N, C-alpha and C positions, 0 to 999 in steps of 0.2 A: 229237861232238853226237851219241855214241850213242845209238842208242832201243833198243838190243836187249829184247825182250821186251814192250816196248810196244804196244798196239793202237789202231790206226787207223783212222777212216772217213774218207773222202774222196770227196766229192760231184762229180759230172762227170770220172771218172777217164779216161775212155774213149779220151778225144785231146787233145790238145794243153798247154795249162799243167797239168790235171788230170792226165795223164797221166804227166807232168815229176816230179808231186809225188810221186805213188802210188809211184813206183820210186825218187825218192831217198830216202824213208819207207822203202821195203822194203829198199832196199842199205843202209842204216844200222840195219838187224837187227828192222825195226817189223814187225808182223804186221796187213797192212793188206786191209779192207773197202774196195772200192770201188762206189759208187752213179753208176747213169747209165741212160737210156734204153736204150742197147744194148750190148753187149760189143767190147772191141778186139780186132782180128782180127791184124793184124800190131803186129811190137815197135814202140814207139813210139821208143826211140829209134836205131830203124836210117832212119826216114823222117819224124820231128819235132825231134830235138835237134841236127841238125849245119843252121846257115846255110846259103841256098843250094841244099839239095836241090832244090825244085822249081821255080826260078825263075832269074832275072839278080839282082845281085848291086848296088844302086843303093849301097850304101857302101862298094865297092870302095875301098882306100886307106887305109882307115882301121884304125883298132885290133883285132885280134879277139876273138872269143869264146874264153870259154875251152874249150879242146881234150876234155878228161875232162869223163867220162858217170859218174855223174849228178852229180858234184861236183868239187871241187877237187882232190880224191885221185886222180882219173882212175878211180874205183870203177865195175863195170858193175853190173846190177841182178842178175847171179846169183849175187851176193856177201850178198843180204840172207838172213832167215831168212825159210823160206816162201815161197809163192809168192801172190801180191796176189789175193783172193778175188774174184767179182763179184755183186754184185746188182744187179736190176733196180731203178730207183728213178726214180719221178716228183717231185721237188723240188717241184712245185707241189699236190703231193695228201699231204692229209696221213695217209692210208690208208697211204700207200706208205711214209710215214715211220716208221709203226707197224708194217710187216713187214718191214725193214729193221734194226731195234731188236730185233727178235724174232728175228732170222737171227743179230746179232752176241752178243746173250746167250746165245742157245744155243752158238754156234760156241767163244766164249772168253770167256763170264760176266763183263766187264769192258770197260770203254772208257775211256782217257788222251789220246787225241788227236781232234777233230772237226776236220776242214779243209772250209770252206764256198767250194767252187769255181766248182761250176755257176752258167751265167749265161748270158745271153742279148743280145743287143742288135737296136734298132729302127732302121736307119741313116734315119730321118726328121726333120725339123727337128721346132721347135714347133708351127707352125700344121697340118702333115702329119700329126702324130701323130695315131692315132685312139684313141679309149677302149680295144680290143683291143688293140692295140699296147702302150698304157701299163699297163694291167692285167697282159698275160702278162710284160712286162720287171720292174715293181715286185713279182710274187708271184714270181717267181724270181730273181730278184736281191736282195730284199728280207726276203719275209716266209718266205723258203724258209730260209733261215741263221736268221733267228729262231726258227723250228718246228722247225730241226736244234738248237738248243740247249736248248729246252724237252724236248725229246724225250728226248736224253740226259743231261741234270742231274742224275738220279740216279747213272750210272755216273760220272760224271765228278767229283760231290760225292764218290763213295766211291775216287777214285783219289789215291793221292800226287803224281801227276806230270800235273794236269789240264790240259790245255790248248786254248783251240779258236783257230784261227788263220782270218782270214774271208781271202779274196781280192779285194781290194777295185779301185780305180783310181784312175790319176794324173789320170782324166777326172773322177772323182766330189771332183777338187779343183782343176783350172784346166780351161776349155775346150779342144776341140781346135782344130788349126788351120782358119784360113778355107779356100772353096774356092781353087785345085781339089782338096784333101782331098774326101773322101768327105763327105756330109751328118752333121754331124753328129745325135747321137742324144738326143735331151731325155731324154727316159725312162729310158735307160741313166745320164748324167751323176746324177740327182736320185737312182737305185736308190742307186747307187755313194756319191755323199752319206751319205745317210740310211743305210748299210751302215758307211761311217767312224761315225758317230754309232753307232749299237748297239754297235760293237765299242768306244769308250769311254764309254757307259753300263752294257753289259754287263760290264766290265773292272769297273767302281768295285761292281757289285751284288754280282757273285758271287766278289769277293775274301774276303769271309766264308769261304766254300766251299773256298777252296784252287784255284779255278780262274782260272787265267790267260785271258785272251782278249788277242788282238791283232790286225795286220792288214797284207796284204803289198799295195802299190801297184804292182803291172806295171807297166811304160813299154810300147814299142814292142817286139815280140817275134818272133820266128822261130815262126807258128803253121798252119795252115791257115788260118784268116782272113787274117792277111796276106798269103799267098798270092794270095790276090784282089784285093788293090790294083795296079793300076798303079805305075812307077817315079814317074811325074808324081804322084800321089796321095802316096803312100810316103817320097818325097824330105823333102818339108816335115815329117813328123815324125820322121826318122831325122834331120835336120839340126838341129833343134830342142833336141838333148839333147846337153851338149858333149862327150859321146865318142863321138859323132857315127858310131855302129850303133847296128842292134837288139839286143836282148839275149838269151842262149841261153835255152832252157826251163829249164837248169840251174840257170842261177843262182835264178830262183824256186824251185824245188823247195831249193837249198841256204837263201834264206833262210826257206822254212817250218821244214824240220828245227832251222835255232838255234833259231827263237823255239818250237818245241814241244820242246824239250830241255831238261835240268838247266843247260846252259850259260845260257838267260836265265829261270832261275825266280825274280829278281826283275823282270823285264821283262813287265808287264801295259798296256793302255790305250794299244798304241804304234802311229801308221799308220808303215808301214817303207816308203819308198819305194826301189822294184829301178828304175830308172829311165835310168841312165847319167848320171846331172844333170837331167832334162827339167825336172822340180820348179824343182831352184832356178835354172835361168835364166830 
């Protein structure tokens, strides 16, 4: 899954799964520009990529995640080519996308990989969700990926290795468990379901341009967001997956790297669950 010399843009790359994706692509040789509202100040592989750093582990006694970072080869982020470059990006603002595109063109003159990772949620039920909640989540999770593809379609068309990877969710496919889990977010679930269909539609429409479009559907993962849940809230989600544990962010990074790599040159329109069997169960 070597990505030597390819240029990648990752949105929401300052923390969580986005930071793992940045480091996974970087470690495999890509030049990475990541956009976010803020830069990251800590190395994410030191405080986000290893299970149980911040909390107790209700999944103790089950199979453990990969120990290597960021991928199965145990590599480290320092093995990549160049340092990831930060560019401020508000994915909900069209002008901010234009500024990001200008930076990528000035710095690299090309783009091969676009990872639409930035996302937000609103833990409110159907009846509790307000107009502002709905608009914020849908604009971030669905409008932004659509805008990102349109912004970079020229560069991607010119690339012989063009790939778009959208970060969807298992909860765009099935609803989350009932209480005591946190309240579901109807806006989040609808936005991710829409993103999955955007992935398939874009894959069909852009195939003639040589652009592959796929989506990774993460399950329950060790991220700062997960650390906010109590063990009582977290346990039903973990136990739903046959593998009986949350994933490591490196698992998502490896899936993104695969879909962006020459190994997936005939793969497009795919929704790839990385969920320990959650959807299958």
